[in-house]
N, C-alpha and C positions, 0 to 999 in steps of 0.2 A: 934383819933389823931394817925398819923403814928409815930412809933418808929424809931430811927436811923437805926436799922436793916432792917425794912420794906422798908425804903427809898432806902437803898443800893440795896435791891432785885429788887425794881422797876426800878432803874437805869440800872441794868444788864438786866432786862427783856425787857425793851423798847429800850435799846441801843441808847439813845437819847442824843445829846450834850446838849440840853436844860435841861433835867433832871439832868445831871451831874453838870451843872453850878448852877442850882437851889439848888441842894443838898449842894453845897459848901456855897452858900449864907445863907442857913438856919442855918448852924453851925457858920458861920463867923460873921454875923451881931451882935448877942448878945454879943460877946466877944470883939469886936473892941473897945468900949469905955473903957473897963477895961484894955485892952492891951495898949491903948494909954497913960495910966497914967504913964507908966514907959518909960524913955528915956535914960537908962544907957548903953544899949548894943551898940556895935560898929561893923562895917563891918570888917571882917577878913582881915589880910594882905595877899596879893597874891605875892608869890615868883616865879620868872621865871628864866630861863637860856638862854634868848634870845641873850645875849652877851657872852655865854659860861662860865658864872660864875653866882652864885646865887645872886640875887638882887631883890629889891621890884619892882613889875610891875609899880608902880606909880613913881619910880625914873628912869625908863628906857625910853629914848627918841625915842621910836618906837611905832607905832600903833599896839597894841596887844590885843587879846581876849583870855582869859584863862578859861579853864573848869577843875575844880577839879573832882576827882572820885566821890565824894558825889554829886556834882552838876549834873553830868551826870546821876547818879542813880536817883536823884530826878526828873529829866526831862525825865526819862524812855527812855534814848537813848540806841539803840540796837547795833549800830556800828558807825564807824567814820563819815559816811555820815551825821548823824544827827547834827553834829556841824555846818554844813552849813546853817541850818535854823536860828541859833541864833548868827551868826557872820556877822556883817554888811559888805555888799559888797561882800559876798562869795556865790558861788554855788558849791555844792558837790553832784554830781549825779552819776549814773552808766550807762556806755555805752561802750560796747566792746564785740562783738560777743555774746551779750545777757546775759553775765555773771553778776550776782548780785554783784560779788566781784570786778569788775572793777571800778576804781574811776576816775571820771573826775572832777578835782578841778579847779575852777576859782576864782581868787581874784583880785578885782579892774579891771575887764575886761580881765584879762590875764590868760590863762590856756591851756589845751590840752585835747581834747576828744578822740583822736586816741590812740589806745593801741599798735600799731604795733612797732616792734623792731627797725624800721628805724626812729622813732620819739622819742622825749624826752618830759617829762612833763614840764609844765610852772610854776607849783607850786611844790616845793620840799617837799617830805615826809621823815621825819627823825624819827627813832625809837631808843631811847637812843643814840643819836648822830650818828646813822648809816643811810646813805642815801639809800632809797628804789627806785631803778631806773625805775620801771615799773608802769604804771597805773593799769595793771592787778593785782589784789590782794591788791589794796590800800585801799579798804573799810574794814579796820581792825575791828575785834571784840573788844569791850571794856572789856578787861580782865586784872585785877590786875594792873590797871594804877594809877599813882599818879596824873597826870594832862595831859592836851593837850593844847599846846600853838599855837595860830594862829598868825603868824607874817605877817602883811600886807606890801606890797611894796617890792622892790628888796632887797634880803638878800645876795648880791653877795660878800660881804667881808668875813664873818665868815661861811656862809653856801655854797657859791660857785655857780657853774653853775646851770641852770635850776630852779633857785628860782627867776625868773624874775618877777613873780606875787606875790611871798611871799613864806613862808615856814610853814609847819605844823610840830611841834616838839612834839612827843609823848614821855612821860617820864614814865617809869615803877616805880611801888612802891617798894622802897627798903625795905629789911627786917628790922623789929623793934627789933630783938633779943629777941623775946618773943614767946613762944610756943602758937600756936592758929591757928584759921582759921575760915572759914564759909562755909555753904552749903545753896544754894538758888535754889528755884524751881519757875518757872512761868508757869501758865496754862491759856489758853485763847481760843478765838474763832478760828475756822478752825483748830482744833486739835493742837493748839500752845502748845508746851512743850519745855521749856528751863531748863537745869540743869547746875548749876555752883557750883564748889567747889574749895576752896583754903586753903592751909595750910602752916604753917611755923614751922620749928624746929630750936631752938637755940642750936647748938652742943656744943658751948662754948661761952665765953665772946667775942671771936674774929671771930667765924665762925657761919654762919646761912645759912639755905637752905629753900627755899620756892618754891611752885609749885601751879599752877592753871589750871583748865580745864573748858571748856564751850562747851556744846552741845546744838544746836538750831535746832528745827524741827517745821515746820508748813506746812499745805496744801497750794496749789497754789492759787494765786490771779486770775489766768486764767486757761484755759483748752483747750487742743486739742480735739475737739469734736469727731472726728472719731477714734482716738487712745486711748482716755481716759487719756492721760498723762497730768500731772500738768505743768503749767507755772508759774514762779514766786514763787515757793515753796522754803522752806528753809530746808536744811539737811546738817549741817556742824558741824565740830569738831575742836576746837582750844585749844592749850595747851601751857603753858609757864613754864619754870623752871629756877631758879636763885640760884647760889651759890655766897655768899658774904663773903669776908674775909677782916678784917681790923686790922691794928696795930696802933701803936702810930703815925707813920708818913706816912702810906700808906693805900690804899683801893684798893681792887681787886674784880671785879665781872665777872662772867661768866653766860651769859643768853642764853638759847636755846628756840626756839619757833617752833611750827608746826601748819599747818592749812590744813584741807581737807574738800572739799565740792563736792557733787554730786547731782545736782538738775536741774530742768527745766530752760530754758532760761526766761529772763524777758518777760512778755506778749508783743507781737508785732503784729500789724495788718496793713493791707492795709487801707489807707483812701483816696487815689486817684490813679486811675489805668489808665495807658496809654497802657496797654498790654492786655486788654480785660478780666480781671478777675473780679469776683463779690465779694462783701464784705461778702456774706453769702451763704452757700451751704447746701443741704439736700441729703440724700442717697435715691435714688429712687428704687434701687435694689442692691443686694450684689455686691459691687465693682463698682457701677454706681452712679454718682453724677450729680446734676444739681443745678443751681442757685435757691435760695429761692424765693418763690412767692413775688410779690410786696406787700409792707406793713408789711413784717416780721420785728419784732424788732431786731435791730442789736446791738450786744454787743461788746465793745472794747476788752473784755477779752476772747473772743472765737476765736480760730484759727482753720482753717479747713484743715491744712496741714497734710499729711500722713508721712512726713519726721521726722527723729529723731531731736528733738530740745533740747536735754539735754546738760548740761554743766558740766565740771569738773575743779576743781582747787586744786592744791597741792603745798605747799610751806613750806620751813623750813629755819631756819637761826640760826647762833650762833655768839655771839659777846663777846669779852674779853676786858674789860676796866681796865686799871691800872693807879692809881694816886699816886704820890709820892711828899710829901712836903719836898723839899730840905732844906728849912728853913722857918721861919714864913712869909717871903715876896716872896718866889719863889717856884713854883711847876711845875711838868711836868705831862702830861696826854697822854696816848696812847690808841687808840681805833682800834682794829683789828676785822674784821667781814667778814663772808661769808654768802651768801644767794642763794637759789635755788628755782626756780618757774617753774611749768609746768601747762598747761591748755589745755582744749578742749572745743570748742564752736560751736554753730550752729545758723544760721539765715536763715529764709525763708521769703523773702519779699512779695511774691504774695499772700500768705494765701490760696491758692487753693489746692484741693485734687489731684493735678497733679504738678509735679516738673517743675517749670518754671524758678524761680530765687532762687537758694539755695546755701548757702555757708557753708562749713564745714572747720573748722580751728583748727590746733594744734599749740602750741608754747611753748618755754621754754627759760629761761634766768638764767644764774648763774653769780654772781658778787662777787668780793673781794675788800675790801677797807682797807686802813691803814691811820690813821691820828695821828700825833704827835703834841701836843700843849705845849708851854712853857708859863706859866702865872706868871706875877709879879705885885707887887703893893707896893706903898709907902704911905706916909701920904697924898700926894696931887695928886697921879697919879695911874693908873691901865693900864696894857698892856697885850696883848696876841700876840704870833707869832706862826706859825705852818707850817707844810708840810702835803700834802695830796696826796694820790694815789688811783685811782679807775680803775678797769678793769672789763669788762663785755663781755660775749659771749652769743648770743641768736639767735633764728630763729623763723620765722613763716612759716607754710606750709598750703596753702589755696587750697582747692578743690572747684572749681566753677562749678556748674551745671546751666548754663544759656541758656534757650531756647534749651535744649537738646544738648548743646555743652559742653563737659567735658574738663576742663582745670585744671592745677595744677601750682601754683606759689610758689616758695620758695625764701624767703629773709633771709639772715643771715648777722649779723653785729657783728664785734669785735671792742671794744672801749678801748683805753688806755688814761687816763687823769691824768695830774700832776698839782699840784697847790702849790704856796707858798703865805702866807698871813700874815698880821700884822695889829693890831688895838690898839690904845691907847686913854686914856681919861686923860685930865689934868684939875684939879680943880684950877681955878685962885683964888677963895675964896670960902666961904661957900655957895654962891648963884649962881655962874657962872662957867660952865664947858664946855669944847670943846672936841669933839671926832673926830678922823680921822682914816680911815682904807683903805687898798689897798690889792688887790689880783691879782695875775698873774696866768693864766691857760693856759696850753698847752695840746692839745688833738688831737688824731689821730683816725680815724675810717676806717675800711675796710669792704667792702660790696660785698657779693656774691649773684647773682640772676640768676634764670632761670624761664621761663614760658612756660610750655610744654602742648601739646595737648594729651589727653588720649584716649584710644580706647573706642568707644561707648559700645561695648559688653563686654569689659574686662577692667574696669577702673583702674585695678592694673598695667596695662601696658601702655607704651607710644605709641601713634599713629605713624605710619610711612607711607611714600609714597610707591608706588609699587616697587621702586628700593631699598627699605630698608632704605632710609634716614629718620631719626627721624624728627618729626614735632615739631617746636618750634614757639610759638608766639614771645618769646624773647629768643634767644640762651644764653647759659651760659655767664655771664658777671661779670667782677670784676672791682670794682672802689675803690679808696682810696683817702682820703682827710685829711688834718690836718688844724687846726686853733689855734690861740692863741688870748687871750683877756685879757684886764685889766678892772676890776670892782672895785668899792669902795664906800666909804661914807664919808661925813663930816656933823657933826651936832653940834649944840650949845644949851644948856639948861640953863634956868634962873629961879630961884625960886623967884617968886614974894612975896611969904610968905611961912611959914612952910607947908601950905596945898595946894599951887597952884604952878605948874611948867609950864612954856612955853618952847617950843622948836622949832627949825627950822632945817631942814635936807635936804641935797641933797644926792641922792643915784643912783648908776648906776649898772645895772645888765644885764646879757645876758643869752640866751638859745643857746645850741649847734646847729650847723648845722647838716644836715643829708641827707637822700636819699628819693626819691619819694617812698611812701609806696605801691602804687598800679598801677604801669605802665601797660598800655594795649598793647603797641607796643614798638619797639626799640627807636622810636623818643621821647617817654615820659619818658625814663630813665634819671633821672637828679639828680644833687647834689644841695642842697641849703645851703646858708651860715647862720651863727648865726644871731640872732636878738638881739636888744639892747633896753633898756628903760632907760630914765633919768627922775627921779622923784624929784619934789620940794615940800616939805611938811612943813606945819605949824601946831602945835598941842598944846593942853593944857591938862594937867592931874591935877585933883583936888580931894581932900577929904575934904568935908565941914561939917558943923553942928556937930562938935565933932566926925568926922569920921562916921557919919550916912548916908552921901550922897557922892557917888563917881560919878563924871562927867568927862568924857574924850571926847575930840573933836579932829578931824583931818581934815585939808583941804589940798588937793594935786592937782597937775597937772602933767601929764606925757607926754613925747615925746617918742613915740614908733617907733623905726627905723627898717627898713628891715623886716617888719612883714611877718612871714611865713604863707602865706595864702594858703588854699586848693582850687584849681580850678578844678571843676568837668566837665568832657566832655563825651559825648557818641559818639564814633567814630566806628571803627570796634570792639571795646570792651569798656566797661565802664572804664574810666581812671580818677583817682584823681591825680592831680599834686600839689606838694607843692613848692611854689615859694616865693622868697623874693620880694613880689609883691606890697607892699604898705607902707605908713607911716600912723600911727594912732595917734589920740589925745584922751587922757583920763583925765578926771578931776572928782573930787567928794568931798563929805563931809561925814564924819562918826561921829556918836554920840553913846556913850554908857553910860548907867546910872544904878546905883544900889542904891536903897534907902531903908534904914531901918526905916520905918515909925513909928514903935513901937517895943517893945521887942517881937518879934515873927511874925511881919508882914513886909514882904520884897517884893519889886518889882524890877525886873531886866528888862531893856528895851534896845533896840538898833534900830538905823536907819542909812541907807546909801543911798545917791544919787550918782549914777555912770553914767557918760556920756562918753561912749566909742564908737567911730566911726572912720571910715576911713577918713583920711585927704587928702590923695593923692594916686592915683593908678600909679604904676610904672612898668608896664610890656608891652610887645609887643602886640599891638591891635589884632594881628592874633591869639592870644591865647584865645580870647573870654572870658575875665574875667567875672565871674558871680557876680561881685560886682562893686561898683563905689564910688565916693566921697560921704560921708554922710552915707554909709552903716553902720549899727550898728554891733559891734562885737558879735559873737555867744555866747549864754548861759548867756548873761549879761542883768539883769533887771535894769532899771533905779532906781527903788525904792525897797528896801528891809527893812522890819522892823519886830520886834518881841517884845512881852511883856509877862512877866512871873510873875504873883502875887503868893506869897506863904505865907500861914498863919500857924504858929506853935502854938499849944495850949497845955499847960501842962495838963496832964490827968493821974491820978492814978500813979504818980511818973514817968510816961513816957511822950511821946510827940505825939500828934495827928496833922498830917500835911495835909493841903489842898493846892493843887497846880494846876494851869492851865498854859498851854503854847500855845501861838498863834503866828504863824509866817506867814508873807505874802511876796510874791514877785510879782512884776508887770510883764507885758508881756515880752517875749524874743523870739529870733529866734534860730532855730536849726542849721542854717548855715549862713555864711557871705553873701549869696546872698539875704537874707531878703525877699524871696518870701512870699506872703501872706499865702501860704500853709504850710510854716514852722513856723508860729507864734503860740506860746502857750500863751493864754490869762493869765492874772494875776490870782492868786489863793491864798487862805489862808488855813492853816491847824491848827486844834485845838486838842491838847492833854490835858489830865488831870490825876490827881492821888490823891487818899486819902490814907494816910499811917499812921500806928501807930507803934511807936518805944517803946519797953518796957523799964522799968527802967534799966539804965546802958547799953542800946542798946543790950540787950541779944538776942532779937529776933525782927523781923519786919513783919508786915502783911499789904499788900496794895491791893487796887482795882485800876486798871489803865484803861485808854482809849487812843487809838491811832487813829488819823484821825476820830474824833468823828462825823463829818459831812459827812463822807464817800465821800470825794472829789475825783473825778476822774481827772487826769491830765496826760499830756505827759511828760516823762522825756526828750524826744527829739523828734522832728519831722524833717525828712529829705525828701526833695522833689526834684526829678530830672525831669525837664520839659519834657513833651512828652514821659515820660518813666514810672515813678512810684513814689508814695509817701507813706512812711510807718512811723509808730510811735512806740516808746517803751513806754509802759504805766507804771504807778506807781504800785508798789507791796505793799505799805503801805495802804492797804484797811482798813476799819474800823475794829478795834479789841478791845474788852473789855475782861479783864481777872483779875487774882489774882496772886500776888507775895508773897512768903514767904521766910524768911531768918533767919537762926540760926547762931549766932556767938558763937564761943567757944575758 
């Protein structure tokens, strides 16, 4: 008979999803009848700040998914992208000059994959109330967090512009005014080594300081064959420090964070070529290459480029938050923040050992924001009003080496945005409440652009004609535009009983206008206007069976106006235009369930149906739109679902936990053109973990598995007809390892 230790060794040895599941069942089945005898436990209450004040998630008439720090650790999440697998109707992937830290977030069919300074996200990311304005760097490490809230649908009243699809609200863990901390180490396949440490010092009853650091390292999921460089590897360091000071009527926190990564680009390869390159090469003599013989096995994770495909990301930020209780019914809050981000990235589309289509890019952005909130409440009402200011300066510098033509394009944008907002809730009685809110935003953007030809023999210099005239594809150009917009929400909620709440909501949000990210000639330099969405939603939130079953439902329909669509064209240069080109219709259903089937056996599950497609095209036919009525919006799967069973067994005064996480998303397209070459078929991912917590949670030891079936899939596929098709592949290849943690 195999002992538990031998079974764990076999699981690690064979690296099989079947062995992992079987191991879980061997332990779980004998204890289920015993565990089912006790029904006294209840699901924990979830507290959120979706409406800028602490309240129960089940009392908030918004469709929300919340992840606590413990839930993220139990699910073995490594960074913020992992929440997309377990949030209904959400996709959170990486796409942006091949950087693993770029975050492309989509909720209910709305988002933005482009990382350029000329574009804005469609889902807002907030860290401790501070808006993070760039996709680049949005895949934050999960370090010293209290929770992550995913708010679905426009959040245009309290969170403002660019939350047209929703908002992701990241909340740091506040000091507990207790000396202590933890050290954690993860070791796994492909030289995986993660080291995390966090500590807190209570300097007095009113002052506490805490800090955390996380180092992540892993070999690449892919490889550049002829240079030996890794692709999709991890080599990053993140740190966060917080000073927290509190008095009888005030609270002050100062938080600083820093992130640094230097690693290979996400694996990317050619899968369709209109430029005569092959998917595989061999070296026939030193410096001489030819296509592989027919029948050679092709790997998606091998790239034959000789170019540098490394990426770098550096960012830091500091935020000061001050709260003052004027009296028991009135308080004021101020949030001041500065953030700075720089990156370098490379993409090489053709995959050949000769430079045909190669892009090198650097970028930076720095932002400052100031928000002041005034909050009040009475016996039957609650309200908030505030002022907001945001300014950002940033640029992208792109060096394009396309068919031996060297070009350099610089885009710089300066943004100033002002907003005033107010929202209030009135309780008519103990069962019926109405909420209304409105926000006015005024914004101005300035755009500087040039697109110059470089000297073939000296790419550090600009090319010129014989008469000394500099050669530009697009001469220096300055544009400026301003917009104002009104967004808001109205909702009503009715408590059918103490355990069931129904709500109805209308919400309007908008995303800022901007400038064409990649003009190829002077005629394609353009300004596009904001886009808007109107959402009508019905929902139910319930806690049943003595709070052992939580079931939340949402049904919605959206009118998406002035949709900012990317139109790709190949003229004298590759050009992507962003135009207010269409109207779109989005509707869906979302279901979330948490069931405590017994004391120690819990199941969390989610499902979403999202129907998001173009309803009408509204651009000049001469622009050759690559989409039409009925085209599905990019990155949107019609069906997403997940299930996470977890079994906790008391053992030796501690706790033995078995957990599996399965998530599935149906097929989606990488671009709005919906070309068959851009379709990624549906796929499911299986993770698992076996963990022991010692008495008093003094230490933990776990065996974990990521992508146990070793599923290969494309993060995105882009295809440009008669030119090229390339894909960025997943870096979460199968990984099995061990985690250890010591709390002190």
